[in-house]
C-alpha atoms as one frame of an Amber mdcrd trajectory, in Angstrom:
protein
  32.062  16.546  21.759  34.136  17.396  24.818  36.355  14.285  24.870  40.066
  14.886  25.221  41.209  12.473  22.504  44.906  12.838  23.289  44.361  11.831
  26.900  42.139   8.892  25.933  44.705   7.642  23.400  47.586   7.928  25.874
  45.520   6.241  28.574  44.598   3.412  26.198  48.230   2.987  25.241  49.288
   2.926  28.905  46.675   0.336  29.857  47.584  -1.927  26.929  51.290  -1.521
  27.729  50.590  -2.556  31.328  48.878  -5.734  30.138  51.702  -6.499  27.714
  54.228  -5.919  30.489  52.337  -8.349  32.712  52.322 -10.904  29.897  56.072
 -10.429  29.481  56.621 -10.986  33.192  54.760 -14.296  32.949  56.431 -15.382
  29.685  60.042 -14.339  30.367  60.848 -17.061  32.950  59.929 -19.737  30.388
  62.600 -18.465  27.998  66.239 -19.230  28.726  67.502 -16.191  26.838  66.026
 -13.529  24.603  67.028 -13.382  20.984  65.650 -11.161  18.239  64.305 -14.238
  16.434  62.364 -15.143  19.556  61.149 -11.646  20.390  60.098 -10.775  16.846
  59.284 -14.265  15.599  56.267 -15.030  13.479  54.721 -17.159  16.213  54.591
 -14.327  18.726  53.099 -11.993  16.138  50.637 -14.487  14.709  49.246 -16.162
  17.837  47.468 -13.119  19.376  45.713 -12.494  16.075  44.710 -16.138  15.803
  43.499 -16.179  19.413  41.306 -13.115  18.978  39.861 -14.256  15.641  39.232
 -17.776  16.970  37.557 -16.469  20.120  35.536 -13.770  18.408  36.213 -10.067
  18.214  32.676  -8.790  18.772  32.507  -9.368  22.526  34.937  -8.913  25.394
  35.043 -12.575  26.380  35.798 -13.726  22.814  39.570 -13.118  22.758  39.797
 -14.403  26.337  38.058 -17.610  25.255  40.338 -17.904  22.215  43.436 -17.341
  24.358  42.325 -19.968  26.855  41.819 -22.550  24.115  44.991 -21.716  22.187
  47.207 -21.557  25.268  46.658 -25.301  25.487  46.549 -26.041  21.749  49.709
 -24.104  20.945  51.866 -26.153  23.299  50.350 -29.442  22.155  50.649 -28.716
  18.428  54.192 -27.364  18.706  55.412 -30.360  20.720  53.633 -32.952  18.569
  54.081 -31.511  15.083  57.074 -29.174  15.404  57.886 -27.704  12.014  54.325
 -28.051  10.698  52.779 -26.069  13.538  52.571 -22.749  11.665  50.926 -24.510
   8.717  48.310 -25.961  11.052  47.747 -22.591  12.740  47.253 -20.998   9.313
  44.760 -23.699   8.346  42.887 -23.173  11.623  42.741 -19.423  10.942  41.354
 -19.945   7.436  38.762 -22.480   8.660  37.623 -20.211  11.483  37.255 -17.244
   9.133  35.256 -19.352   6.660  33.008 -21.313   9.017  32.929 -19.249  12.235
  33.020 -15.596  11.160  32.058 -14.499  14.694  34.513 -16.910  16.326  33.648
 -19.366  19.047  31.916 -16.570  20.961  29.442 -16.465  18.068  28.482 -20.041
  18.896  27.215 -19.059  22.356  23.902 -17.474  21.194  23.336 -20.342  18.760
  23.900 -22.956  21.457  21.734 -21.002  23.915  18.873 -20.972  21.404  19.177
 -24.695  20.750  19.374 -25.431  24.481  16.255 -23.338  25.107  14.447 -25.275
  22.374  15.442 -28.615  23.890  14.373 -27.484  27.364  11.048 -26.192  25.995
  10.419 -29.521  24.243  11.255 -31.437  27.399   8.930 -29.258  29.459   6.170
 -29.570  26.891   6.636 -33.331  26.735   6.585 -33.547  30.530   3.383 -31.464
  30.722   1.555 -33.611  28.175   2.524 -36.721  30.117   1.098 -35.227  33.309
  -2.143 -34.270  31.615  -2.467 -37.692  30.017  -2.105 -39.400  33.395  -4.789
 -37.292  35.091
């Protein structure tokens, strides 16, 4: 089809590596030292997956939404519940997969539809009041 797949793959790898490097620059000052248990720990491997599944993988803003929510939740759960945090994160992942298969981004069209219905009912109710008064 005329697409240089090798170049596209290398370019995709380079762009993702640039984002991961930027994330490392932001994260590294928070760590006092780097240990293999920290760098390759289950939390660092599990949280990006949980963030993208929670946010929704079908749209671009889904993982961003999931990351924004879990950046706050991760710190709160780890400080409050310590050793049970991974159990809670696993439970959240299972619940999201069962009840929100499209993630929280999948709620946006549903909420938009409900909001449009409420607005339409309010407009219709307001119009009938006006006609009744005239």
